[in-house]
C-alpha positions, -999 to 999 in steps of 0.1 A, spaced: -637 -567 -668 -644 -604 -675 -667 -616 -703 -679 -653 -702 -701 -670 -727 -720 -699 -713 -744 -723 -730 -773 -736 -709 -777 -773 -713 -814 -777 -707 -826 -748 -728 -797 -748 -752 -795 -710 -750 -765 -687 -746 -758 -664 -718 -732 -637 -719 -720 -626 -684 -701 -593 -681 -684 -591 -647 -659 -569 -629 -626 -585 -620 -620 -591 -583 -640 -569 -559 -646 -540 -583 -679 -530 -597 -690 -525 -633 -710 -494 -626 -725 -479 -594 -738 -509 -574 -737 -533 -604 -714 -563 -600 -723 -581 -632 -747 -581 -661 -762 -612 -678 -775 -612 -713 -797 -642 -719 -801 -647 -756 -837 -659 -762 -838 -658 -800 -816 -645 -828 -811 -608 -821 -832 -608 -790 -822 -611 -753 -833 -606 -717 -809 -586 -695 -804 -587 -658 -779 -570 -634 -766 -583 -601 -761 -557 -574 -737 -556 -545 -768 -563 -523 -774 -596 -540 -804 -584 -559 -807 -598 -594 -827 -570 -611 -844 -574 -644 -834 -547 -668 -857 -560 -695 -857 -570 -732 -829 -559 -756 -822 -562 -793 -788 -566 -808 -775 -534 -823 -775 -534 -861 -745 -510 -860 -723 -529 -835 -729 -567 -829 -711 -564 -795 -740 -542 -782 -775 -549 -770 -800 -520 -768 -828 -519 -742 -855 -493 -736 -833 -473 -713 -799 -490 -714 -771 -501 -738 -747 -529 -729 -716 -538 -750 -693 -568 -745 -658 -560 -758 
């Protein structure tokens, strides 16, 4: 697994990208997950599938118990 932290120049916002190494998948048909930090403790999450579909997973809040994790309505993603 590879974790990249990028800073968008125009919007000055951070993006955390969690990706599988090589040709492997993170989970099922998911190749990578992007966490777009929109405000302190708040993010928008998307997942890229093997079919090239960038699916919106929805809003997420940073976990108060584990700062490496983001919690959505029906998902949890952690970058370790």
